[in-house]
C-alpha positions in Angstrom: 0.0 0.3 0.0 1.3 3.5 -1.0 -0.2 6.4 1.0 0.5 9.5 -1.1 0.3 7.6 -4.3 -0.4 10.8 -6.7 2.4 12.8 -5.8 5.6 13.6 -7.4 7.2 10.1 -5.6 4.4 8.2 -5.2 3.6 8.2 -9.1 6.5 6.6 -9.9 7.2 4.3 -6.7 3.3 2.8 -7.4 4.5 1.8 -10.8 8.1 0.5 -9.9 6.6 -1.5 -7.3 3.6 -2.9 -9.6 5.9 -4.1 -12.2 8.4 -5.7 -9.5 5.1 -7.8 -9.1 3.5 -6.3 -6.0 0.0 -6.3 -5.9 -0.6 -2.2 -5.0 -3.3 -0.5 -3.6 -2.4 3.4 -4.3 -4.1 5.6 -1.6 -4.4 9.1 -2.2 -6.8 12.0 -0.7 -8.3 12.5 -4.5 -8.4 8.3 -5.3 -6.7 9.2 -8.9 -4.6 7.0 -10.7 -1.6 7.7 -13.1 -2.2 6.7 -16.8 1.5 5.1 -16.8 0.4 2.7 -14.0 -0.3 -1.3 -15.0 -3.9 -2.1 -14.5 -3.3 -4.1 -11.6 -3.3 -1.1 -9.5 -6.2 -0.6 -7.1 -6.8 3.1 -6.5 -8.3 4.1 -3.0 -9.7 7.3 -2.0 -8.2 8.1 1.7 -7.2 11.2 3.7 -4.2 10.1 5.8 -5.1 12.7 8.8 -8.1 10.3 9.1 -7.2 7.5 11.4 -10.6 5.0 10.7 -10.2 5.9 6.6 -6.7 5.0 6.8 -7.2 2.0 8.6 -10.0 0.9 6.5 -7.4 1.2 3.6 -5.0 -0.9 5.0 -8.4 -3.7 5.5 -6.9 -6.8 6.7 -3.1 -5.9 5.9 -0.3 -5.6 3.6 2.9 -7.1 3.5 4.6 -3.3 2.9 3.2 0.1 3.8 5.1 3.2 2.0 4.5 6.6 2.9 5.5 9.9 0.9 3.9 12.4 3.5 4.2 10.8 7.7 5.6 14.1 9.4 5.6 14.4 13.1 4.8 11.8 15.9 1.6 12.1 15.4 1.6 10.2 12.0 4.8 8.0 13.5 2.3 6.9 16.2 -0.4 6.0 13.3 1.8 4.1 11.4 2.5 1.7 14.6 -1.0 1.7 15.4 -1.1 -0.3 12.4 2.1 -2.7 13.2 -0.1 -6.0 13.5 -1.5 -5.6 9.8 1.6 -4.1 8.6 4.5 -6.2 7.8 7.0 -3.5 7.0 7.3 0.2 6.1 9.4 2.5 4.0 8.8 6.2 4.9 9.9 9.1 3.4 12.1 11.8 5.5 14.7 14.6 4.8 18.2 15.4 4.5 17.0 18.4 6.7 17.1 16.5 10.1 21.3 16.6 10.0 22.7 19.1 12.0 26.7 19.6 12.3 29.0 19.3 14.8 28.2 22.7 16.6 24.8 22.0 16.4 24.1 24.0 13.6 21.8 22.9 10.6 18.8 24.0 8.3 16.8 25.6 10.6 20.0 28.0 11.4 21.0 28.7 8.4 19.2 31.8 8.2 21.5 33.3 10.9 24.8 34.8 11.2 27.2 32.3 10.5 24.2 29.5 10.9 24.6 27.8 7.8 25.9 24.1 8.7 29.5 23.0 8.2 29.1 19.1 7.2 31.2 16.3 6.5 31.4 15.2 2.8 30.2 13.5 2.2 27.7 12.9 4.8 26.7 9.9 6.0 23.9 8.3 8.1 25.8 8.5 10.9 25.9 12.1 11.3 23.9 14.1 14.4 20.5 14.9 13.6 18.4 18.0 15.3 16.6 17.5 18.5 12.9 15.9 18.0 10.4 18.2 18.5 7.5 20.3 17.3 9.1 23.5 15.9 10.3 23.3 12.6 9.9 20.9 9.4 13.3 19.4 10.3 12.5 18.8 13.9 8.9 17.1 12.9 11.0 14.3 10.4 13.3 13.9 13.2 10.7 13.0 15.5 9.0 10.8 12.7 12.1 9.1 12.7 12.7 8.5 16.4 9.1 7.2 17.0 9.7 4.6 14.0 12.8 3.5 14.8 11.7 2.8 18.5 9.0 0.9 16.7 11.1 -1.6 14.6 10.7 -4.7 16.7 7.1 -4.3 15.8 7.5 -2.6 12.8 10.7 -2.4 10.8 10.9 0.6 9.1 13.3 2.0 6.2 13.7 5.9 6.5 14.8 7.4 3.3 16.3 10.9 4.0 15.8 12.3 0.9 17.7 15.4 -0.7 16.6 17.9 -3.2 13.7 16.6 -4.8 13.5 16.8 -8.6 10.9 15.4 -11.4 7.5 16.0 -12.8 5.0 17.0 -10.5 6.8 18.6 -8.1 5.1 21.6 -6.5 8.5 23.1 -5.6 10.8 22.6 -8.2 14.1 24.2 -8.2 14.2 24.1 -11.4 12.0 26.8 -11.9 14.4 29.4 -11.3 16.4 28.6 -14.6 13.9 27.5 -16.5 11.8 30.6 -16.1 14.5 33.0 -16.6 15.3 31.2 -19.7 11.5 31.4 -21.1 11.7 34.9 -20.0 15.1 35.7 -22.4 17.0 36.6 -19.6 20.9 35.8 -20.8 22.7 37.0 -17.8 22.9 34.9 -14.6 24.2 36.1 -11.6 25.8 33.0 -9.0 26.5 33.7 -5.6 29.1 31.5 -4.1 31.1 31.7 -7.3 28.7 29.5 -9.1 30.1 26.2 -6.8 27.1 25.5 -4.2 26.1 22.1 -4.3 22.6 21.1 -2.7 22.2 17.3 -3.4 19.7 16.6 -5.8 17.3 13.0 -5.1 15.3 12.4 -8.7 11.8 10.7 -7.8 13.2 7.7 -10.1 16.3 7.1 -7.4 14.1 7.1 -4.4 11.6 5.0 -6.5 14.5 2.4 -7.0 15.1 2.9 -3.5 11.7 2.0 -2.3 11.4 -0.8 -4.7 14.8 -2.4 -3.2 13.7 -1.8 1.1 10.3 -3.2 0.1 11.8 -6.7 -0.8 14.2 -6.3 2.3 12.7 -5.2 5.6 14.5 -3.6 8.1 14.8 -0.9 10.8 17.3 1.6 9.4 17.8 4.9 8.0 19.4 5.7 4.5 20.4 8.5 2.5 18.5 9.0 -0.8 20.3 10.9 -3.3 21.5 10.9 -6.9 24.6 9.2 -8.3 25.9 12.8 -9.1 25.8 16.1 -6.9 26.5 18.9 -9.4 27.5 22.8 -8.9 24.6 25.4 -9.1 26.7 26.5 -12.2 26.3 23.2 -14.1 23.1 22.6 -13.3 22.1 26.1 -15.0 24.3 25.0 -18.0 22.5 21.6 -18.2 18.9 22.9 -17.9 20.4 25.7 -20.6 21.3 22.5 -23.0 17.9 21.3 -22.7 16.2 24.5 -23.5 18.5 25.3 -26.2 19.9 28.7 -25.0 23.1 30.0 -24.2 24.0 32.2 -20.8 26.1 34.0 -19.4 27.2 33.4 -15.8 28.1 36.2 -13.6 30.2 34.7 -10.9 29.8 36.2 -7.7 32.8 35.5 -4.5 30.8 34.8 -1.5 27.0 35.5 -0.4 24.2 37.4 -3.0 25.9 41.0 -3.4 22.2 42.8 -2.7 18.5 41.1 -2.2 16.9 39.5 -5.1 20.5 39.1 -6.6 22.4 35.8 -7.4 20.2 33.5 -4.7 19.1 30.4 -6.4 17.1 27.8 -4.9 20.3 25.5 -4.5 22.8 28.6 -3.6 24.3 27.3 0.0 27.6 28.4 1.4 28.9 25.2 2.3 28.4 21.7 0.2 25.6 19.4 1.3 26.5 16.1 -0.4 25.4 12.8 0.8 26.9 9.4 0.7 25.2 6.5 -0.6 27.5 3.5 0.5 24.6 2.2 2.9 22.1 2.2 0.9 24.4 0.2 -1.5 25.4 -2.0 1.6 22.1 -2.6 2.9 19.8 -2.7 -0.4 22.0 -3.6 -3.2 21.2 -0.4 -4.7 22.8 0.8 -8.0 22.5 4.2 -9.4 19.3 4.0 -12.2 19.5 8.0 -13.5 22.2 10.8 -13.2 20.8 14.2 -12.7 20.8 15.2 -16.4 19.1 12.6 -17.4 15.9 13.8 -15.7 15.9 17.1 -17.2 13.9 16.9 -20.3 11.0 15.4 -18.4 11.1 18.4 -15.6 11.8 21.1 -18.2 8.8 20.0 -20.0 6.9 19.8 -17.1 7.7 23.1 -16.0 7.0 24.5 -19.1 3.5 23.1 -19.2 2.8 24.5 -15.9 3.8 27.7 -16.7 1.8 27.9 -20.0 -0.7 31.2 -19.8 -0.1 31.4 -16.2 1.9 33.4 -13.5 4.5 31.4 -11.9 3.4 32.2 -8.7 -0.2 31.1 -9.6 1.4 27.8 -10.9 3.9 27.3 -8.1 2.5 29.0 -4.8 5.0 26.7 -2.4 7.7 28.4 -4.2 6.6 31.9 -3.3 6.0 30.6 0.3 9.9 29.0 0.1 11.7 32.2 -1.7 9.4 34.9 -1.6 10.2 36.7 -5.4 12.8 34.2 -7.2 12.4 36.8 -10.3 13.5 40.3 -9.1 14.9 41.1 -12.6 14.9 45.1 -11.6 16.9 44.6 -8.4 19.5 42.4 -10.4 19.7 44.7 -13.7 20.5 47.6 -11.3 23.1 45.5 -9.8 24.6 44.4 -12.9 24.6 48.2 -14.4 26.3 49.4 -11.0 29.1 46.5 -11.7 29.2 47.0 -15.6 30.0 50.8 -14.5 32.5 50.1 -12.3 34.2 47.4 -15.0 34.3 44.8 -12.5 35.3 41.3 -14.2 
């Protein structure tokens, strides 16, 4: 049974599991189907916030429950309450649970000197934030703690996903480059010398890990990221190539030089790059796709969503997360001043 089946990861995971021989029940609030799913997939409508509805969807039980949207202690207890009818679980978590050895994590990155300095690569042994209700990161940590504590009753594989990308994404970082290209912006300011690295995680990578974990139950946490972690400058160039445009990069050492200038959804002062050795060792995972391979599908999806619509209407979650991503006036003013100074 897959909860959140019509979300960006769920659509791909349901298909991967069904093609692997599983009888799949796809649970979503709308009860819809993806046209790419095999005919045998059963679609069921249920809101996972409704305990009775979720319990009814599980029915007499399932061998594996895959949860795309679990969040916090409440959802963890909801899942462990089904332990007698569920053989094992695979649950999506996030790399945002990590903190560095000075206690800095994703929640402190907006503070002066608050961005974490993680080891490269980052392994699952790295310390995590204190569980609680304070933020997305602490609630994911709370989810992990509760599920791992119940591992004897409900063996759960927790997948710590990186920067998720693919079609149906409600907050695609690629939007930043795609819209700029559609708007004819042929100069691109990139902070931190364009060297920022925030490890991406394709929906196809995560679906493959789900497929493998379903057949190998266990109580564990595993990173879930692509085999490559390209810099933001490389990502930009790869998107340009897909869209058939050429853009000049204006690289800035250090942080964004002005509000609304040079900051992208990948812009981080220190690299966030994860290790996948544990997944290879425990699940037999082997990479199925590289970041650049997925871009044609992602770019086409974003272009389709933007057609005839304001980007804020198409992607309201991006507004919530980043504010005005496209302050072209601020960028033009900074570029004009820079050019007037004759900066390299």
